[in-house]
C-alpha positions as CSV (number, residue, x, y, z in Angstrom):
1,M,20.5,10.4,-9.8
2,S,19.2,9.9,-6.2
3,D,19.9,7.1,-3.9
4,N,17.0,4.5,-3.8
5,S,17.3,4.1,-0.1
6,A,16.9,7.5,0.6
7,N,13.7,7.7,-1.2
8,K,12.4,4.7,-0.1
9,R,9.2,5.1,2.0
10,F,8.4,3.7,5.3
11,E,5.6,1.5,5.4
12,R,4.0,-0.3,8.3
13,E,3.6,-3.8,8.3
14,S,-0.3,-4.9,8.3
15,A,-1.7,-6.0,12.0
16,K,-2.5,-9.5,12.2
17,R,-5.8,-10.5,13.8
18,V,-5.4,-13.0,16.5
19,F,-7.2,-14.4,19.4
20,A,-6.5,-13.7,22.9
21,A,-5.8,-17.6,23.5
22,E,-3.3,-18.0,20.5
23,L,-1.3,-14.8,21.5
24,R,-1.3,-16.0,25.1
25,D,0.5,-19.0,24.0
26,A,3.0,-17.6,21.6
27,Y,6.1,-16.9,23.2
28,H,9.0,-17.1,20.1
29,H,10.0,-14.0,19.0
30,F,12.6,-12.7,16.7
31,R,14.6,-10.1,15.0
32,E,14.5,-9.8,11.3
33,G,17.6,-8.4,10.2
34,S,20.7,-7.2,12.4
35,D,20.6,-3.6,12.9
36,D,18.3,-1.7,15.7
37,K,15.6,-0.5,13.4
38,S,15.2,-4.3,12.0
39,P,11.5,-5.4,13.0
40,T,10.8,-7.6,15.7
41,Y,8.2,-10.4,15.7
42,I,6.2,-12.7,17.3
43,L,5.6,-16.2,15.9
44,L,2.1,-17.6,16.7
45,P,1.7,-21.1,17.2
46,T,-0.5,-21.0,13.8
47,G,2.7,-20.2,11.8
48,E,2.1,-16.5,11.3
49,R,4.7,-14.1,12.3
50,C,3.3,-10.6,13.5
51,N,4.9,-7.3,14.0
52,R,1.4,-5.7,14.9
53,V,-1.9,-7.2,16.0
54,F,-5.0,-5.9,15.5
55,I,-7.7,-7.2,18.5
56,T,-11.3,-6.4,19.8
57,G,-13.1,-7.1,22.9
58,T,-14.4,-5.9,26.2
59,L,-12.1,-3.6,28.1
60,T,-12.4,-4.8,31.5
61,E,-10.2,-3.3,33.7
62,K,-8.1,-0.1,33.5
63,K,-5.0,0.7,35.9
64,K,-3.7,4.3,35.7
65,S,0.1,4.4,37.2
66,E,1.8,7.7,37.8
67,G,5.1,8.3,38.8
68,E,7.6,10.0,36.4
69,A,5.2,9.6,33.5
70,V,1.8,8.5,33.3
71,F,1.2,4.8,32.1
72,Y,-1.9,2.9,31.4
73,Q,-2.5,-1.1,31.9
74,I,-6.1,-2.7,30.8
75,R,-7.4,-6.0,30.2
76,V,-9.3,-6.6,27.1
77,M,-11.6,-9.8,27.0
78,D,-12.2,-11.5,23.7
79,P,-14.4,-14.8,23.6
80,T,-11.0,-16.9,23.9
81,G,-9.3,-15.2,26.6
82,I,-7.9,-11.9,27.8
83,F,-5.6,-9.3,26.2
84,F,-3.0,-7.4,28.5
85,V,-2.4,-4.1,26.8
86,S,-0.3,-0.9,27.9
87,A,0.3,2.4,26.7
88,G,2.7,5.1,28.0
89,S,4.2,8.2,27.2
90,Y,6.0,6.7,24.0
91,Q,2.5,6.0,22.6
92,P,0.8,9.4,23.5
93,E,-2.5,9.0,21.0
94,A,-3.0,5.4,22.6
95,L,-2.6,6.9,26.2
96,H,-5.0,10.0,25.8
97,Q,-7.4,7.7,23.7
98,I,-7.6,5.1,27.1
99,S,-7.8,7.8,29.5
100,T,-11.2,8.9,27.8
101,I,-12.6,5.3,27.4
102,E,-14.5,3.8,30.8
103,S,-14.4,0.3,31.7
104,P,-16.3,-1.9,30.7
105,S,-16.5,-0.9,27.4
106,Y,-15.9,-2.6,23.6
107,V,-12.7,-1.5,22.1
108,A,-10.7,-2.1,19.0
109,I,-6.4,-1.9,19.4
110,I,-3.7,-2.1,17.1
111,G,-0.4,-2.3,18.7
112,K,2.8,-4.3,18.8
113,P,3.0,-7.5,20.6
114,G,6.1,-8.6,23.1
115,V,6.8,-11.4,25.2
116,F,8.7,-11.0,28.8
117,Q,9.5,-13.6,31.0
118,A,8.3,-13.6,34.7
119,P,10.2,-14.1,37.6
120,D,9.1,-17.7,38.0
121,G,10.3,-18.1,34.3
122,R,6.6,-17.9,32.6
123,N,6.5,-16.2,29.3
124,L,4.1,-13.4,29.0
125,V,3.1,-11.6,26.0
126,S,1.5,-7.9,26.1
127,I,0.4,-5.7,23.5
128,R,1.8,-2.0,23.4
129,A,-1.3,0.2,22.2
130,E,-0.6,2.2,19.0
131,S,-4.2,3.2,19.0
132,I,-7.3,2.1,20.6
133,T,-11.0,3.1,20.1
134,A,-14.3,2.7,21.5
135,V,-16.5,0.6,19.3
136,D,-19.7,-1.4,19.4
137,K,-20.7,-5.1,19.5
138,S,-21.2,-5.2,15.9
139,V,-17.5,-4.3,15.4
140,V,-16.6,-6.9,17.7
141,D,-18.7,-9.4,16.2
142,C,-17.1,-8.6,12.5
143,W,-13.9,-8.9,14.0
144,I,-14.6,-12.3,15.6
145,L,-15.6,-13.3,11.9
146,D,-12.8,-12.0,10.1
147,T,-10.1,-13.5,12.9
148,A,-11.9,-16.9,13.1
149,R,-11.6,-17.2,9.0
150,L,-7.9,-15.9,9.1
151,T,-7.1,-18.3,11.8
152,L,-8.6,-21.2,9.9
153,D,-6.6,-20.0,6.7
154,R,-3.5,-19.7,8.8
155,I,-4.7,-23.6,10.0
156,E,-5.2,-24.8,6.5
157,K,-2.4,-23.1,4.8
158,N,0.7,-25.1,3.3
159,T,2.9,-26.2,6.0
160,D,5.8,-26.2,3.7
161,D,6.7,-22.2,4.3
162,Q,9.4,-21.6,6.8
163,D,7.2,-19.9,9.5
164,H,4.7,-22.9,9.9
165,Q,7.7,-25.5,9.9
166,K,9.4,-23.2,12.8
167,A,6.1,-22.8,14.7
168,A,5.3,-26.7,14.4
169,E,9.0,-27.3,15.8
170,I,8.9,-24.8,18.8
171,Y,5.3,-25.2,19.8
172,Q,4.9,-29.0,19.0
173,R,1.0,-28.3,19.0
174,S,-1.4,-29.1,16.2
175,P,-2.5,-26.3,14.2
176,D,-5.8,-28.3,14.4
177,S,-6.0,-27.7,18.3
178,W,-7.0,-24.2,17.7
179,R,-10.4,-25.4,16.1
180,P,-12.5,-25.6,19.4
181,K,-11.1,-21.9,20.5
182,I,-12.4,-20.8,16.7
183,K,-15.6,-22.7,17.4
184,E,-16.0,-21.0,20.8
185,A,-15.4,-17.7,19.6
186,L,-18.3,-17.9,16.7
187,A,-20.6,-19.1,19.3
188,S,-20.3,-15.8,21.1
189,I,-21.5,-13.6,18.2
190,Q,-24.9,-12.4,17.5
191,L,-26.0,-12.1,14.1
């Protein structure tokens, strides 16, 4: 008989759709488990934990840094704000993809969110890209519709679960306060 843990397949967690405004306000991050391979999460103010995110928007700025290794930093704008995204030598696919996309362009990105503390004490959230693809405006509009629906689902979800309770305790903000941002995002799409 074989050991089940040896046969266990690695499964990535699904990427969560989140608007820039909400991700920018998220700062609580935690590790699920005690070993180095345990996943790291960021808790969104609407009560969703996410290990990976799926975003779209307009790539507005691209900066290449060269030193010991090539590293890209980009800014991607959705209707609610700006995502800060990076890719380096540990993300070779994303690094290559970013190098071929010109600014401005519509893009779709899957990546890992991370929280960093600035020297002045502010929490900054950025995304380490796993993949990035140039897309057209219709893909961005579909993402906005889906992200609005999923954000509303999180807002209206039963608040008895542990993540929603923790988000309410940490962020001290009503989930309903995100409704104007959702409305703003929906107003930007062309049907």
